[in-house]
C-alpha positions in Angstrom: 112.3 112.9 83.1 112.6 109.2 83.6 114.8 106.9 85.5 118.4 106.3 86.3 119.2 110.4 87.5 119.2 109.8 91.4 123.0 110.4 91.6 122.7 113.5 89.3 120.1 115.2 91.5 121.7 114.1 94.6 125.0 116.3 93.3 123.2 119.0 91.8 120.9 119.6 95.0 124.1 119.1 97.2 126.0 122.1 95.3 123.0 124.2 95.0 122.3 124.1 98.8 126.1 124.8 99.2 126.5 127.8 96.6 123.3 129.6 97.7 123.7 129.0 101.3 127.4 130.9 101.0 125.1 133.6 99.8 122.7 133.8 102.2 119.7 133.0 100.0 118.2 129.9 101.4 115.0 130.4 103.7 114.7 127.9 106.4 111.1 127.1 106.6 109.3 124.3 108.0 107.6 122.6 104.7 103.7 121.5 105.1 104.3 117.9 105.1 100.9 116.0 103.6 100.7 112.3 105.0 100.6 109.7 102.2 98.7 107.3 104.2 95.4 107.6 106.8 96.5 105.8 110.0 93.0 104.0 110.2 91.0 104.3 107.7 87.2 104.1 108.2 86.8 101.2 105.6 89.4 99.2 107.7 91.3 98.7 104.1 94.7 100.3 103.5 95.5 100.6 99.7 93.3 98.1 98.2 94.1 97.1 95.0 92.3 94.3 93.1 89.1 92.8 93.0 87.9 89.7 91.7 84.2 88.0 91.5 83.8 84.3 92.4 81.5 82.3 89.8 78.6 82.3 92.3 79.0 86.1 92.9 81.1 86.8 95.9 84.1 88.9 95.4 87.6 88.8 96.9 89.8 92.0 97.5 93.5 92.2 98.0 94.0 94.4 101.0 97.8 95.8 99.9 98.4 98.1 102.3 97.5 95.3 105.3 99.2 92.3 103.6 96.1 90.3 103.2 93.1 89.1 101.1 89.3 89.6 102.1 86.7 87.6 100.8 83.4 89.1 100.9 79.6 88.4 100.3 78.0 90.3 97.2 76.8 92.5 100.2 79.7 93.2 101.7 79.6 90.7 104.7 83.5 89.5 105.2 83.6 86.2 105.2 87.5 85.4 105.2 90.5 87.4 106.1 93.6 85.8 104.8 96.9 86.9 105.9 98.6 88.5 108.6 99.2 92.3 108.7 103.0 91.9 108.8 104.9 91.3 105.3 106.2 88.0 104.8 106.1 84.8 102.8 104.5 82.3 104.9 102.3 79.4 103.9 99.9 77.5 106.0 96.3 78.4 107.9 94.6 81.7 107.2 95.9 83.3 110.4 99.6 82.2 110.0 100.0 82.9 106.4 101.7 85.9 105.1 101.5 88.3 101.8 103.5 91.2 100.8 101.8 93.7 99.0 99.5 91.1 96.9 98.1 92.8 93.7 95.7 90.7 91.3 93.7 87.7 92.1 91.4 85.6 90.6 88.9 82.8 91.3 89.9 78.9 90.0 86.8 77.9 91.0 84.3 78.9 93.4 86.7 78.0 96.7 90.1 78.3 95.5 91.7 81.9 94.8 95.0 82.6 93.0 97.0 85.5 94.4 99.8 87.7 92.6 101.8 88.1 95.7 103.8 90.9 94.2 106.5 92.1 96.5 107.3 88.7 97.5 107.5 87.8 93.7 105.2 84.5 94.2 102.1 83.1 93.1 100.0 81.8 95.8 96.9 79.5 96.1 94.0 80.0 98.8 91.7 77.2 99.7 88.7 78.2 101.3 87.5 75.0 101.7 90.4 73.9 103.2 91.8 77.2 105.3 95.2 76.9 103.6 97.5 79.2 101.8 100.3 77.5 99.4 102.9 78.8 97.6 102.7 77.7 93.7 105.6 79.5 92.0 108.3 81.9 93.2 110.9 81.5 95.7 110.3 85.2 97.6 113.7 86.5 95.3 113.3 88.8 92.6 114.1 86.7 89.4 115.4 88.1 86.3 114.7 84.8 83.9 113.0 85.8 81.0 112.7 82.2 79.8 111.5 80.1 82.9 110.2 76.3 82.6 111.0 75.3 85.7 108.8 74.0 88.4 106.8 76.4 90.2 108.5 76.6 93.7 112.1 76.6 92.3 110.9 79.2 89.3 112.2 82.9 90.3 109.6 85.3 88.9 109.8 89.1 88.8 106.8 91.2 90.5 103.6 89.6 89.1 100.8 92.0 89.1 97.6 90.3 87.9 96.0 87.0 87.1 93.7 85.4 84.9 92.6 82.2 84.3 92.2 80.6 80.7 90.9 77.0 79.8 91.5 75.3 76.8 91.9 71.6 75.3 95.4 70.1 74.7 96.3 70.6 71.1 97.8 66.9 70.6 96.1 66.2 67.4 94.3 63.3 69.1 91.1 61.8 67.2 88.2 62.0 69.6 84.5 60.8 68.5 83.0 63.5 70.8 85.2 66.8 71.1 82.7 67.7 73.7 83.7 65.0 76.2 87.1 66.2 76.1 88.2 68.2 79.4 89.5 71.5 79.3 93.1 72.2 81.3 93.6 75.3 83.4 96.2 78.1 82.4 97.1 80.7 85.1 98.0 83.8 82.8 100.2 86.2 84.7 100.8 89.8 84.2 104.6 89.5 84.8 105.5 93.4 85.4 109.0 92.9 86.5 110.1 91.2 83.2 107.5 93.0 80.8 106.1 89.8 79.8 103.0 87.3 80.2 103.8 84.2 82.0 101.7 81.1 82.4 101.2 78.9 85.2 100.2 75.1 84.5 98.6 73.0 87.4 98.3 70.2 84.7 100.5 69.2 81.7 99.4 70.2 78.1 100.0 70.7 74.6 99.4 74.4 73.6 100.6 76.6 70.7 102.8 75.1 68.2 102.2 71.8 69.8 104.6 73.0 72.8 104.3 70.7 75.8 104.1 72.3 79.2 104.9 70.2 81.6 102.9 69.8 85.0 103.3 72.5 87.5 105.7 74.7 85.1 105.8 78.1 85.3 107.0 79.5 82.0 107.1 82.8 79.9 104.7 82.7 77.1 104.4 86.3 75.5 106.8 89.1 75.2 110.7 89.3 75.0 111.5 90.8 77.9 112.4 94.3 76.7 110.3 97.3 77.8 108.6 97.9 74.6 105.0 98.7 73.2 105.6 96.4 70.4 102.7 94.4 68.8 103.3 91.7 66.8 101.9 88.1 65.1 104.7 86.2 66.9 104.4 86.2 70.6 107.9 86.0 71.4 108.5 89.2 69.2 105.9 91.2 71.0 106.9 93.5 73.7 105.3 94.9 76.9 106.0 97.9 79.3 105.1 96.6 82.8 102.0 94.7 82.3 99.6 95.6 85.3 96.0 93.9 84.3 94.4 91.2 83.0 91.0 90.2 81.9 89.7 87.6 80.2 87.0 87.4 77.3 85.7 84.9 75.2 88.5 85.3 72.3 91.4 87.7 73.8 93.5 88.2 76.9 93.1 92.1 77.7 95.9 93.5 79.0 96.4 96.9 80.8 100.4 97.9 80.0 100.7 100.6 82.2 104.2 101.9 81.3 103.2 102.0 77.6 99.9 104.1 78.9 97.8 101.3 76.7 95.3 98.8 76.4 96.3 95.8 74.5 94.7 92.4 73.5 96.6 88.9 73.0 94.7 86.4 70.9 95.1 82.9 72.8 94.5 80.9 70.0 97.8 81.8 68.5 99.4 84.5 70.8 99.2 87.4 68.4 99.9 90.8 70.0 97.1 93.4 68.8 96.3 97.4 70.2 93.1 98.4 71.4 93.6 101.8 72.6 96.6 104.3 73.8 100.2 104.6 73.3 102.0 105.2 69.9 102.6 103.3 67.0 106.5 104.0 67.7 107.0 101.1 70.0 109.8 102.8 71.6 108.0 105.5 73.0 106.6 104.9 76.2 105.9 108.7 76.7 102.4 108.7 75.0 100.6 109.6 77.7 97.8 112.1 78.1 94.1 112.0 78.9 91.6 111.8 75.5 89.1 110.1 74.7 89.4 108.5 71.3 90.3 105.6 69.3 93.2 103.3 68.8 96.0 105.9 69.0 94.3 108.9 69.0 93.1 107.5 72.6 95.6 108.6 75.5 95.9 106.9 79.0 97.9 107.9 81.8 99.3 104.2 83.6 96.5 102.4 83.4 96.4 99.2 86.1 93.1 97.5 85.7 90.6 95.8 83.1 87.5 94.4 83.4 85.5 92.3 80.9 81.6 92.6 80.3 80.6 89.4 79.7 77.4 89.8 77.4 79.0 93.2 75.6 81.7 94.3 73.9 82.5 96.7 76.4 86.0 96.7 78.6 86.1 99.1 81.7 89.6 100.3 82.4 91.0 102.0 85.7 92.9 104.9 83.9 95.2 105.2 87.0 97.0 108.3 86.8 94.2 110.3 85.2 92.2 109.2 88.4 89.1 107.9 86.0 87.2 105.1 85.0 87.1 104.5 81.4 85.0 102.0 79.0 86.3 101.0 75.7 83.9 99.7 72.8 85.8 96.6 71.6 84.2 97.0 68.2 85.5 99.7 67.5 88.5 100.2 69.6 86.9 103.5 71.1 87.7 104.5 74.8 85.3 107.3 76.7 85.7 108.4 79.9 82.5 107.4 82.3 80.8 110.4 84.0 80.5 108.9 87.5 78.9 110.8 90.3 78.1 110.4 93.7 74.6 109.7 95.2 74.1 113.4 95.6 74.9 114.2 92.0 78.3 115.9 92.6 81.3 114.4 90.4 83.0 111.5 92.2 86.7 112.4 92.6 88.9 109.4 92.5 92.3 109.0 93.5 94.6 106.4 91.6 92.1 103.6 91.2 93.7 100.2 90.6 91.3 97.6 90.2 87.7 97.0 89.5 85.2 93.7 88.5 81.3 93.5 87.7 79.1 91.9 90.1 77.4 88.8 88.7 74.5 90.7 86.7 76.9 92.6 85.0 74.8 96.0 86.3 77.5 96.9 88.6 81.0 98.0 88.5 83.2 97.7 91.8 86.3 99.6 91.9 89.1 99.7 94.3 89.6 103.7 94.8 93.1 102.8 96.5 94.3 105.8 97.9 91.4 106.9 99.0 91.3 103.5 100.7 87.7 102.7 99.6 85.6 100.3 97.5 82.8 102.0 95.3 80.0 100.2 93.5 79.0 102.2 90.5 75.3 101.8 89.0 76.2 101.2 85.1 72.5 102.5 84.2 73.0 105.8 86.4 76.5 106.0 86.9 76.2 106.9 90.4 78.4 105.4 93.1 78.1 104.7 96.3 80.9 103.1 99.1 81.0 99.2 99.1 80.9 99.0 102.9 82.3 95.7 104.4 81.1 94.4 107.2 83.5 92.6 109.7 80.9 91.5 112.1 81.1 87.9 111.6 85.4 87.7 111.9 85.1 89.7 115.3 87.4 87.1 116.5 90.4 88.3 114.2 90.1 92.0 115.6 93.0 91.2 117.6 95.2 91.0 115.1 94.2 94.2 113.5 96.7 96.9 113.5 97.0 99.2 116.6 97.6 102.5 115.0 99.4 105.1 117.4 97.8 108.2 118.0 100.7 110.2 119.3 100.6 113.9 118.7 96.9 113.8 118.1 95.1 116.3 120.4 91.0 114.5 120.8 88.1 116.8 121.1 84.6 115.5 121.8 81.4 116.3 121.0 77.6 114.7 121.5 74.8 115.4 118.6 71.4 114.2 118.5 70.4 113.5 114.6 66.9 112.9 113.0 66.6 109.3 113.2 64.7 108.6 109.3 66.3 111.7 107.6 69.7 112.6 106.2 71.2 114.7 108.6 74.0 117.4 107.5 77.1 117.9 110.0 78.9 121.2 109.3 82.3 121.4 110.7 83.7 125.1 111.0 87.3 125.5 111.5 88.0 128.9 113.3 91.5 129.9 113.6 92.6 132.7 116.2 95.3 135.0 115.0 97.8 135.1 114.2 97.1 131.4 112.7 96.0 131.4 109.0 96.0 128.3 106.4 98.5 127.9 104.3 98.0 129.1 101.1 98.0 126.3 98.4 98.5 123.6 100.9 95.8 120.7 101.4 93.2 120.9 104.4 92.3 117.4 104.8 89.6 115.7 107.0 89.4 111.7 107.0 86.7 109.5 108.7 88.7 107.6 110.6 86.1 105.2 112.4 82.3 104.6 112.0 79.6 102.7 113.7 77.8 99.9 111.5 74.6 101.7 112.0 76.0 105.1 110.6 76.6 105.7 107.1 78.2 108.5 105.4 78.1 109.8 102.0 82.0 110.8 101.8 84.6 109.6 104.1 87.4 112.2 103.1 87.5 115.6 101.8 89.3 119.1 101.6 88.2 122.0 103.5 86.6 124.5 101.8 87.2 128.3 103.1 87.7 126.5 106.4 84.6 124.3 106.3 83.5 120.7 105.6 79.9 119.2 105.3 79.6 115.7 106.1 76.0 113.9 105.6 75.0 111.5 107.8 72.4 108.6 107.7 71.1 105.9 110.1 71.2 102.7 108.5 68.8 100.9 111.4 66.0 102.6 111.9 65.7 100.7 115.2 68.7 102.0 117.1 67.3 104.9 118.9 68.4 104.1 122.1 72.2 102.8 120.9 75.1 105.5 120.7 76.9 105.4 117.5 80.1 106.9 117.0 82.0 109.0 114.2 85.7 109.9 114.5 87.2 112.3 111.9 90.7 113.3 111.9 91.7 116.5 110.5 95.3 117.4 108.9 95.3 121.1 108.7 98.5 123.1 107.6 98.6 126.2 109.1 101.2 129.2 108.9 102.2 132.1 111.2 104.1 134.9 110.8 107.7 133.3 110.5 107.1 129.8 110.3 104.4 126.6 109.4 102.8 124.1 111.3 100.6 121.1 110.9 97.7 120.9 113.3 96.3 117.2 113.2 93.6 116.4 115.8 90.4 113.8 116.2 86.9 114.8 116.6 84.7 112.3 118.0 80.9 112.7 117.7 78.6 110.6 119.9 75.4 110.5 117.9 72.0 109.6 119.2 69.4 109.1 116.7 66.2 110.8 118.0 62.3 111.0 115.5 62.0 113.8 118.2 64.8 116.1 116.6 63.3 118.7 114.2 66.5 119.9 112.8 68.8 118.1 110.5 71.7 120.5 110.2 74.0 121.1 112.9 77.2 123.0 113.5 80.3 122.0 115.1 82.7 125.0 115.3 86.1 123.9 116.2 88.4 126.7 117.4 92.3 126.6 116.9 95.1 128.7 118.6 98.6 127.6 118.8 98.3 125.4 121.6 94.9 124.8 122.2 91.8 123.4 120.1 88.2 123.8 121.8 84.8 122.7 120.2 81.3 124.2 120.4 
């Protein structure tokens, strides 16, 4: 358990292979390998991380696996694609700029985004009005400075994971006839996961806690001593965090998802006092107090939460309990966390895969969740707790399609079928995988299907899943009732782990379904039989 055991494991395994090899006890079988990524998700997202909302209600999404940021309308229309798919640290126009696995982001105003460019160890600014990306802080090299204070572009920082905006007046003791006329100044708060601290970037000079003066454009440590601990304290420099990875501002507090201590904590921005909310342990050195238990304060247990979002009118904090694959909600008046019983549109329990970020819409009625390892954004109705995919429409940015990554389909077999579906009803396509002897499904190995391509007029209830006794059901509906004469397409990839008598193999193939919607079709259930032997795939 824990870190730093790599060399020991390498030596131990080497000796074990030699020892049992001499005794003839090793079995040389191929292991069924499970791909960690989808080569070309239907959503066009790859490991989406955090989501932010602008004052007017549009959203920004850090598409971490594609090294880019998307700005979309409240209905999912993609307005801006910022960044090339290639990783890098390049400022300039949206088509030229590069990021490297960006995570947190927030709107400074309706036309300006601040981005935690995590693996570039940099803080970036996106101007939507000018179409320009600029680096505010960080040198592109991971730093180890736990104090900071230099001007942003020359200040090394370490794995910034999230950002939040705080505005306050100067604490300079000046006398003003009307305090309401004193302008607030902006502070960009940064969860610096690499040094286990909260830092600040100051676009303009300010006098803040204990009349400390911060120079314009400086980037400096504010909260946390840099030790990896779960230590709460009335003095900000005596507190300690453990890989803080999510930030959310309420009226009075900064809420922090402290991932390595598996806890949610809060910071008073009046004086920097750090306090517990839920999770973790009273012992600040115990970073293994994880679990999956609803409850109050330390009785509650989370596992590596990465995201938090504040409800603006209610005393609620929403949490992505990432390694428990759940969304939870905290009553901040009681410091009590409970699991949200979220379901799909058909009423079945939703299955997240390490959700990372989340964000409320402008009305506070819906919650957007980045289901990171499923490469999907979900929108959840907070009244019914029903979730549906938040589909992105790239039609207005087609000129950028040439910059989309071209994923190789080498070593994939392609099979094709045409179906006529009912125009206005939900249709169920049932895929039956039929294996010819001696092939069989590998026991306990995953048998997956993934929607890799989807026409804009087609809606599916689920974009991925696993086979159940060699079968999967996909529900398909026509989103455009005027598209009877249009041929739509859905492409599904199957990744099967199969075995014969003495060896295992992976069958990876694409099924392309050409769909014609027609009101005259009577049946809304359609069976597609796929017959597989060792060398061929046939579809019926």
